[in-house]
MIKOLKE-67539 format. One record per residue: x, z, y of N, C-alpha, C in turn; residue in three letters. Coordinates in steps of 0.05 Angstrom, whole numbers, plus 5000, padded with zeros to 4 digits. Layout:
N
XZYXZYXZYALA;...
END
This chain:
525
380768524069378868434049376468294063MET;375068444080372868324097373268434125ILE;373468244144373868334172371268464183ASN;369068314180366468414188364368304169LEU;363168484153361068394135358568324149GLY;357168114139354768014152352368044133GLU;350068034146347568024131347367754117GLN;346267754093345667504079342667454080ILE;341867264096339067204101338466934090ILE;337466924065337166664052339866544049GLY;340066294057342666154054344366174079PHE;343566344098345066384122346366664123GLU;348266694140349366964146348967024175THR;348967284182348267364209349567634215SER;350467674240351567924248350967964278ALA;348468024284347568034312348368304325GLU;348468514310348968784322351968834325ALA;352568984346355269084350355769334334SER;353569474328353769724312354569654283GLU;356369814272357269754245357170004227THR;357169964201357670174181360070094165ILE;361370294153363970234139363870304110SER;365370144095365770204066368370364064SER;368170594050370370774047371170794017ILE;373770774012374770803985374471093976SER;373271143953373071413943375671503931ARG;377471313926380071383914382171463935LEU;382071333959384071393979382871504005THR;380271474009379071564034379371364057GLY;380671134051381170934072378770744075GLU;378470644100376370444105377070184092LYS;375170074077375669814064374569584081MET;372369624095371169404110368969524128ALA;368169374148365869444165363769234162SER;361269314165359069134163357169164186PHE;356368944197354368954219351769064209SER;350569234225347969354218345669164224VAL;343869134206341668944209339869024233ALA;339168824249337368864271334468814262THR;332568894277329768844270329168544269ILE;330568394286330268104286331267994259THR;333468094249334567994224332668074201GLU;331568314202329668404182327268214182VAL;326168154206323867974207324567694196ASP;326967604202327767334192328067334162ARG;329067544150329367554121326567554108ALA;324667714119321967724108320567454112VAL;320867334135319667074140320666864121GLU;323266864116324366674097323366724069LYS;323166984061322167054035319266974031ALA;317767004052314866934051314566634047THR;316066474063315866184060316966094033ALA;319166204024320366123999318566203975ALA;317066413978315266503956313266293949PHE;312266143968310265943962311365723945GLN;313965693946315365493928316165623902VAL;317565853905318765983882316666063861TYR;314366153870312366243851311366023833ARG;311665773842310665543826312865423809LYS;315365513812317565403796317265493767ILE;317765313748317365373720319165603711SER;318265733689319865953678322565853668GLY;322765613658325265503649327265473672VAL;326365383695328065353718328865633730LYS;326965813730327666083739329766203720LYS;329466153694331366253675334166143680ALA;334265883687336865763694338165903718ALA;336465983737337466123761338666393753PHE;337266543736338266803727340866773712LEU;340966573695343366533679345666453697GLU;345066303718347166223737348266463753ALA;346466653759347366903772349267043754ILE;348567063728350267203709353067073708ALA;353066803707355566663706357266703732ASP;355966713755357366753780358567033781GLU;357167233770358167503770360667523752ILE;360567393729362967393712365267243726ILE;364567033741366566883755367967033777GLY;366867253786368267413806370767553795LEU;370867583769373267673755374167953763GLY;376767993764377968253769377368353797ASP;376868173816376368263844373968453845GLU;371868383831369468543830370068823819LEU;371468823797372069083783373769263801ILE;375869143814377669293831376169413855THR;374569253868373069343891371069553884VAL;369569513862367569703854368769973846CYS;370969963832372370213825373170373850CYS;374170223870375070363894372770483909ALA;370570333912368270433928366870663914GLU;366670653887365070843873366671083862SER;369271043858370871243845370571243815GLY;369071063804368571043775370870903762LEU;371470963737373670843722373170553715PRO;375370413710375170123704373370063680LYS;373770223658372170173634369170203639GLY;368470393655365570433662364570193677ARG;366070093697365069873713364969613697ILE;366969573680366869333662364469343644GLU;363869583634361469613617358869563633GLY;358869653658356469623674356169323682GLU;358369183686358168903692356868753667ARG;357768833643356568713619353568773617GLY;352769013624349969083624348368923644ARG;349568883668348168733689347768443681THR;349868323670349668043661347668033637VAL;347768223620345968223597343068243605GLY;342468403626339768423636338768163646GLN;340468023662339667773673339067573651LEU;340667563630340267373608337767453591LYS;337267713589334967803574332367713588LEU;332267733614329967633629329767333628PHE;332067193628332066903625330766823599ALA;331566963577330366903551327366953551ASP;326567173565323667233567322167013580LEU;323266903602321966693617321666433600LEU;323766373585323766133569321766153546LYS;321366393535319466433513316566423523GLU;316066553546313566513560311166693554GLY;311266843531308867003524308367243543SER;310467313558310067543577307867493597TRP;307167233602305167163621302367253613LEU;302067333587299567433577297267243582ASP;297766983576295766773580293466823560ALA;290966833572288566883556286466673563ARG;285266553542283366343546280866393530ILE;278566393544275966413531274466153538GLU;274165973519272965713525269865743529THR;268765553543265865553549264165503524ALA;261765613525259865563504257065533518ASN;256365283522253865233537251365303520SER;251665333494249365383476248965673472ASP;250565843483250266133478247666233491ARG;246366403477243866523487244266823490LEU;243066953509241066843527242266693551PRO;244866713555246166573578248566413568LEU;249066183579251466033572254066193578PRO;256066143562258666283567260466103584LYS;261566203607263266043623266066023612PRO;267565823621270465803614272065993631ASP;273466183619274966383634277866403623ILE;279766393641282566393634284066573653ARG;286066723642287566913659290466913652SER;292167003671294967033666296167213688MET;298667283685300067443705301267253726GLN;301067333751302367183773303967383790ILE;305867273805307667443822306167563846ALA;307167803854305867943877306567823904LEU;309167753907310167663933312867773939GLY;313867763963316567863970316868163963PRO;319068233951319668503941322168603955VAL;322168863961324569003971325669173949VAL;328269153945329769313925331769483940VAL;331769733935333869913946336069943925PHE;338569873932340769913915341270203909GLY;341970273884342370553876345370633880ALA;345870893884348570983888350071003861SER;348671083840350171153816350670923797ASN;349470693801349970453786350470223805PHE;352970193815353469993835353069703827PRO;352769653801352169383791349469373777LEU;348969543757346669523740344069603753ALA;344169763774341769843789342069783819PHE;343369563824343969503852343169213858SER;344869063871344068803883343068613862VAL;344368593839343468413818342568573793ALA;341768823798341069003775338268943764GLY;337269133749334769093735332369043752GLY;332269183775329969133794329968853805ASP;332368763813332568493824331968283802THR;333168323779332768133757329868113749ALA;328468333747325668333739323868213761SER;324568273786322968163808323267863810ALA;325767763808326167473808324967343784LEU;325067473761323867363737320867333740ALA;319667533754316767533758315867313777ALA;317767203793317066993812316967103841GLY;318167333845318067463871320767413886CYS;320667313910323067303927323867593933CYS;326467643934327467923935329367963958THR;328868183973330668273994331868543985ILE;334468553983335768803974336968943998VAL;336569203999337869374019340369484005LYS;342769414014345169494001345569804004ALA;346569933984347170213986349770254001HIS;349870444020352270474037354670564021PRO;354370653996356670743980358270513969ALA;357170273968358670043957357969783971HIS;358669773996357969544013359469284005LEU;362069314000363669073993362768963966VAL;362369143947361369063920358668913924THR;356869023940354268893945354568613957SER;356368593976356868333989357868123969SER;359668203952360668013931358467923913LEU;356768103904354568033886352467863901ILE;351967933926349967783942350867493946GLY;353367453951354367183954354167033927LYS;354667173905354467043879351566953873ALA;349667123881346867053877346066803893ILE;346966803918346366563935347666313924ASN;350066343915351466103903349865993879LYS;348866173863347166093840344565973849ALA;343366083870340865973881341165693891ALA;343365643905343865373915344365183892ILE;345965263873346665093850344265013833ALA;342265193832339965133815337565043832THR;338064983857336064873875333665053879GLU;334165313883332065503890331565483920MET;329265563929328565543958330165743975PRO;330865653999332265824018330466074025ASP;331466314020329866554024329066683998GLY;329766573975329166693950330566963947VAL;332766993962334367243961335567293988PHE;335567543996336967634020338167904015SER;340367974030341668234027342268344055LEU;341268584060341468704086343068964085LEU;344669014106346269254108345369414132PHE;345469674130344669834153344170124147GLY;343370264168342770544165340370584146ASP;340770764126338770784105335970834114GLY;335371064127332571114135331370914154PRO;333070814173331970624193331370354180VAL;333370244167332969984155330869994133LEU;330970214117329070244096326170254106GLY;325770394127323070414139322170144150ALA;323870004163323169734173322269544151GLN;323669564128322969384106320369474092LEU;320169734087317769834073315169784089VAL;315369824115313069794132312369504140LYS;314169324134313769044142311368924127HIS;309468804142307068704128307568484109PRO;309868354110310468134092311468224064GLY;312068484062313068594037310768684019ILE;310868613994308568663976309168873954LYS;311668953951312369173932315169263937ALA;315769503928318369633933319369753906VAL;321969723901323269853878325570023889ALA;325670273878327670463888328670633866PHE;331270693866332470883847334171073864THR;333571333862335171523878333871803877GLY;334171943899333272223901330272243904SER;329172483897326372533901325572513930PHE;327172633948326472633976326172353988GLY;328172183982328071913993325871753980ALA;325571773953323471623940320671703949GLY;320271963952317572053961317071953990LYS;319071954007318771864035317971564035ALA;319271414018318671124016315771084006ILE;315071233986312371213975310271283996TYR;310771494011308871584031308471374053ASP;310771244061310571034081308970794071MET;309370724046308070494034305070534031ALA;304170764023301370814019299870854046VAL;301370914067300070954093299970694110ARG;301070474099300870224113297870144115ARG;297369964134294669854136293769724110GLU;295669584097295269484070297269614052THR;296469824037298369964020299569773999PRO;301969843991303369683971304469873949ILE;304969773925306069943904309070003909PRO;309870243903312670323904313370423876VAL;315370303865316370383838318970533842TYR;318670793847320970963853321671123828ALA;324171093819325171263798326971473811GLU;326071723809327171933826328772153811MET;329572093786331172283772329472483756GLY;330872663742329572823722331573033711SER;330473253701332173453688332673383658THR;330973233646331373143618331973363599ASN;329973543595330473783578331173713549PRO;332873873537333673843509332874103495VAL;331274073473330374293457331874293430PHE;333174513423334574533397333074733380ILE;331974633357330274793340331974963320LEU;330875173309332475373295334275273272PRO;333175113254334775023231337074833239ARG;336474663259338574493269340774653282ALA;339974863297341875033310343675173289LEU;342575243267344075383246345875193231SER;344974943227346474763209348874623224GLU;348574563249350674413263351274513291LYS;351974763295352374873321354674743336PRO;356874693322359274583336358774293344GLN;357474133327356873853333354973833357LEU;352874003357350973993379352274093405LEU;353974293404355274393428357074183440ALA;358574053424360473843433358973603445LYS;356873513431355373273440353873333466ALA;352773573468351273653492353273673516PHE;355473793512357473823534358373543543SER;358773363525359673093532357472943548SER;354972983539352772853553352372953581SER;352573213585352273333612354373233631VAL;356773193622359073123640359772833640THR;358372673624358872383624358472263651LEU;360472113661360271993687360072193709GLY;361272423706361172653724358272743729VAL;356672713708353872803709352072643728GLY;352972403734351472243755349672033742GLN;348272113721346371943709343572063713PHE;341571893717338872003720337772123694CYS;339172063672338372183646340172413638THR;341772513656343472743650341772973640ASN;342473103617340873323607341473583624PRO;339573643642339973863660338974133650GLY;337774143626336774393616336774373585MET;337774593572337674613543336174863536LEU;334274843518332575073510332975113480ILE;333475363472333775433444332375693439TYR;331775743414330375993406332376193395GLU;332276433406334076643397333676693367SER;335976693352335876733323338676823314ALA;338976863288341476963278343776773285ASP;343176503285345276303290345876263319ALA;344176383337344476323365347176413377ALA;348176653371350676743383352976553376PRO;353076453352355176263344354976003359GLY;352475913363352075663379353075703408PHE;352275923420353075973447356075993450ILE;357376113430360376123431361575843429GLN;360475683411361375403409360875253435GLN;358575293447357975153471359875233494LEU;360475493496362275593516365075463512GLU;365975443488368575323482368575023488GLU;366574883479366574593483366274523512GLU;364474663526364074593555366574663571PHE;367974863562370374943577372574733575GLY;372374543556374374333554373574083569GLN;371274073582370373833596371973803622THR;371773553632373273483656371273413678LEU;371973473703370473383726371473103735GLY;370773033759371572773769370672733798GLY;371372503808370572423835367572343834VAL;366072453853363172383854362872133872MET;360572013871360171753883360471753913LEU;359471953926359771973955360372263963THR;361372293988361872553998359372724000GLY;357172604008354572744010353572843983ASP;353872673962353072753936354772993926ILE;357372983931359073193923358373453938HIS;357773433963356973663979354473793969LYS;352473623963349873723952350273863925SER;352073753909352673873883353974153887TYR;355874163904357274413909355474633920THR;353774553939351774743950349874833928VAL;348974653912347074723891348174913870GLY;350774863863352075043844352475323856VAL;353175333881353575593894350875743896GLU;348775603902346075733903345275853877LYS;345675703855344975803829346776033821ARG;349276023828351176233821350376503834SER;349076493856348276733871345676853862GLU;344176713845341576813836341977053817MET;340477263822340677503805339877443776SER;341577513758340977473730341877213718GLY;342777023735343776763726346776793718VAL;347376733693350076763683351476493683GLU;354076493692355676253689356876273661ILE;355876113642356776123615359475993611LEU;359975773625362575633622362975453646ALA;365575403651366375213671368275013658LYS;368074763666369974563657372674613670GLY;374574443662377274473673377174463704ASN;378174663716377974693745380174543759TYR;379574433782381574303798381174383827THR;383374423841383274503869382674273888ALA;382674033877382273793894379373803905ASP;379173793931376573823944374573603937LEU;375573363929373673153924372873133894ILE;373973313878373273323849371073523844ILE;369073433829366873613821367573733794ALA;367473993793368074133768365474203753SER;365374153726362974213711362374513710PRO;359774583711358874863709356474883691VAL;356475073673354275113654353075393659LEU;350475403666349175653671347575743646PHE;346876003645345276103623343276313634LYS;340676283625338576463633336776513609ILE;334876693613332776733592330276583601THR;328476553582325876423589324276593609SER;324576853608323177023627324276973655ASP;326876943658328076893684327276613695LEU;326776423677325876163686323176183700LEU;321576373692318976413706319476523735LYS;321576683738322276783764323476573782VAL;325176403770326576193785325775913774TYR;323275833778322475573767324075333778PRO;325375373801327075153813329375083794ASP;330075273776332375213758331674993738LEU;329074923736328274703719328374433734SER;329174433759329374183775332174073773GLU;332373813778334973673776336973773797GLU;339473823788341773853805343673633797LEU;343873423814345373183807348373243805PHE;349473213781352273273777352773383750GLY;355273463744356073553717355273843712PRO;352773903711351874173707349274183691THR;348674403678346174433663345574733661SER;343074793654342175073650341375113621VAL;342575303608341775383581339775603582VAL;337475563568335275753569334875863541VAL;335076133539334576263514331676363513GLU;330176263493327476353489327276553466ALA;325476743468325276953448323976863422SER;322076683425320476593402319376313407ALA;318076213386316875943388314875923411LYS;313276143414311276133435312476093463LYS;314976193467316276153493317175873496ASP;318075753474318875463474316475293482ILE;314175353470311775203476310875243505ILE;311175483515310375543542312175383562GLU;314775383557316575233574315774933574ILE;315174823551314474543549311874493565ALA;309974673562307374633576307774643607LYS;309674793616310074823645311874613657ASN;312974433641314674223651313074033669LEU;314373933690313273713706313973453692SER;313673233705314272973693317272923692GLY;318272823670321172753667321472483655HIS;323872373658324472113646324672143616LEU;325972363606326372403578325972693570THR;325572733545325772993532326972943504ALA;328673133496330073093470329573343453THR;329173283427328773503408330673463385VAL;332273673379334073673356332873853335HIS;332473743311331373903290331673773263GLY;331573933241331473823214328673713209THR;328273583187325673483180323573713180ASP;324273933169322374163168321974283195SER;324074283212323774373240321674203254ASP;321873943251320173763266317273783258LEU;316873833232314173873222312974133234VAL;314674333233313774603242313174593272GLU;314674433287314374423316313074173325TYR;311274063309309773823316308273863342LYS;307274113347305774163371307574133396ASP;310174193393312074153415312273853422LEU;312473693401312673403405310173293418LEU;307873393410305373303422305173363452ASP;306373593460306373663488308373483503ILE;310773453492312873303506312173013511LEU;310672883492310072603496308172563520GLU;306872783529305272763553306772813579GLN;309272893576310972973599313072773606LYS;313672583588316072413592315472123586VAL;317371953594317271673587318671603561GLY;320571773553322171723529322571983514ARG;321772003489322072243473324172183451LEU;326372323452328572273433328672493411LEU;329372403387329772593365332672573356ILE;334072803356336772833347338772633360ASN;338572623386340472453402340772593429GLY;341772433448342072533475341272313494PHE;340072383517338772183534340571993550PRO;343072073555344871903570345471653554THR;345171423567345371163553342571063549GLY;341770863565339070753563339270463553VAL;338370423529338470153516336769953532GLU;337869723538336369513552335169333531VAL;332469363527331169213506328169193513CYS;326669053497323869003503322169263499SER;323069443483321469683477322169923495ALA;324169903511325070133527323070213548MET;322670473552321170573574322970763590VAL;323770673613325370843631323570913655HIS;321971123651320071203671318871463662GLY;316671543674315471793666313571893687GLY;312072103681310172213701311572323726PRO;310072333748311072453772312072743767PHE;314272833778315872703799318172533790PRO;318372473763320472293754320272023767ALA;317771923769317271663782314671683798THR;314071483813311571463828309471303814THR;310171193791308171043775308771073746ASP;307471253732308071313704307371093685GLN;306070883694305270663676307370453673LYS;309670493686311670273687314370373677THR;316170183674318970233666320770063685THR;323170173690325070023707327269903690SER;327169943664329169823645327669683623VAL;328669453615327469303593325569083604GLY;324668913587323068683595320368753607THR;319268983599316669063611316869133640ALA;319369153651319669213680318568983697ALA;318268743685317268513700314468563710ILE;312868723695310068753702309668933727PHE;311769053737311569193763310969003786ARG;311868753782311768563804309768333799PHE;307868373782305868173776303068303777THR;301068133778298268223775296768003760ARG;294568083747293067873732291167723751PRO;290767473746288867313761287267153740VAL;284667123746282766993728281666733741CYS;281566513725280366263735277866203718TYR;275566173732273066123718272065843724GLN;271665693703270665413705272465243722ASN;275065293721276965133737277564873722MET;277364643735278064383722280864393710PRO;281164273686283764293672286064203689ASP;285763983704287963873719288864053742GLN;287164253750287864433771288964703761LEU;288764743735289764993724292865003723LEU;294065233724296965253719297565143691PRO;299965043688300764933662300465133640ASN;300865383646300665593626297865613614GLU;295865513628293065543619291665283613LEU;293065063615291864803610291164763580LYS;289264603574288364563547290564483528ASN;292264303537294364183520296764373516ALA;296764603530299064793529301764643531ASN;302164513553304664353556307264513554PRO;307064783559309464943558309965053529LEU;307965023512308165113484308765413482LYS;307265563498307665853497305365983480ILE;305866223472303766373457301566453476TRP;299066403468296766463484294566583466ARG;292866753478290666873464288166693470LEU;287466533450285266333454282866423437VAL;280766493451278366593437278966803417ASN;280766983425281467213408283667163387GLY;284666913386286766853366289366783381ASN;291566903372294066853385295366603372LEU;295866403388297066153377298465993399ASN;299665773392300965593411299465333413LYS;296965323404295365073405294565003434ASP;
END
């Protein structure tokens, strides 16, 4: 397939190092390809190219950037079955999942392209001068969003397409006007290489500057540190574990010139089931919850890792249904050997905790590379003894917490750290009665769901895929949806700038015909 994979540095390729890393099939365990490890010289060259290209790319019109993003989408589709076959082999994920993820990846690129063509995201604001104002004349002041500079994106393990080389972080960074360097995830090197070449092909076809995109392969901690600490890098996007994300954040803020790190580090995503809902639809809730926990072998950052319910007359029936439904779930191949090992160790640790009950296990398999689903059960009092049980264990597992009364439900909610999501199931009367629970949860999460489940993140303009620490390192942002673009921009203001020197977005004639806030009125004049 690939004899020796190379770094993609702008429009060039390079393989200076003799040291290599290998792509391994999760289906067969066989080596698929080897890739040269990036040297510090290659890292410097990628950043230098990105820095030079940025001075050109940042000035390219939104329409032309949109054409670039659309061309990337077309090139990805053009890879055809080869991409699907390779990605399935490297990730162990089924064909249907990867085909769906390819559609999501392409859709994200086109969504940002549409955003660029429409133009209002720039938040152009104009306050015209008034020399007659008393006691002081009013100056002409205009502002808009501009790109930060070269960005580093860390490819994620659990979404080899949608959160990787051409995923949402890359799409939003490129849309913002930032040249982007991606660090390929070692779990899907060949997939990353195919997508990287597709991006470069699109860049050349749409006449983007050399260095608008680079893709580097190498040892995670070493290469990651070299990129994060490089003075030419102006922002970082990361999706992965808390340990890695926090390490990246710490490096970035300790630089001589600190830079923002947008790290999405996972979450337990608690689910609360209120009394009347529990009574009215126990079987439906048990089935849907079990499916959500084990979807994709539990390898979603929105996997519901904790369910809280209030002990009541209907509770035993619900628990019986939950035990039956979860017992019918299936395990599967996890993304990497290390992820599978961490899951196995975590399950064993929880199993050994005094008072922690194994409520149900999914269909068991003796295959050592298959992760089997496990559902634990505790009381709210035991959660106080073992607060670590409220932390994420990545994989097809969850903890069911029985609370004695509403006050215990409220206490659990108050003690939650930051999460990506929280879900509440309830009837209309439940939700009114537990309005104080909703008020607490909206302060703890980025997305609050009613009568649904968190797995499945809609890509749209209103989505917030983020949340307070430790779910992310910046609770004001989202990594999904069009608002993700603002992670890679900053506002700049021009005062008394001659019209001919202003960006087109702020000129009097509004040559781009975008929506602008002019003297407090939104219009296209």
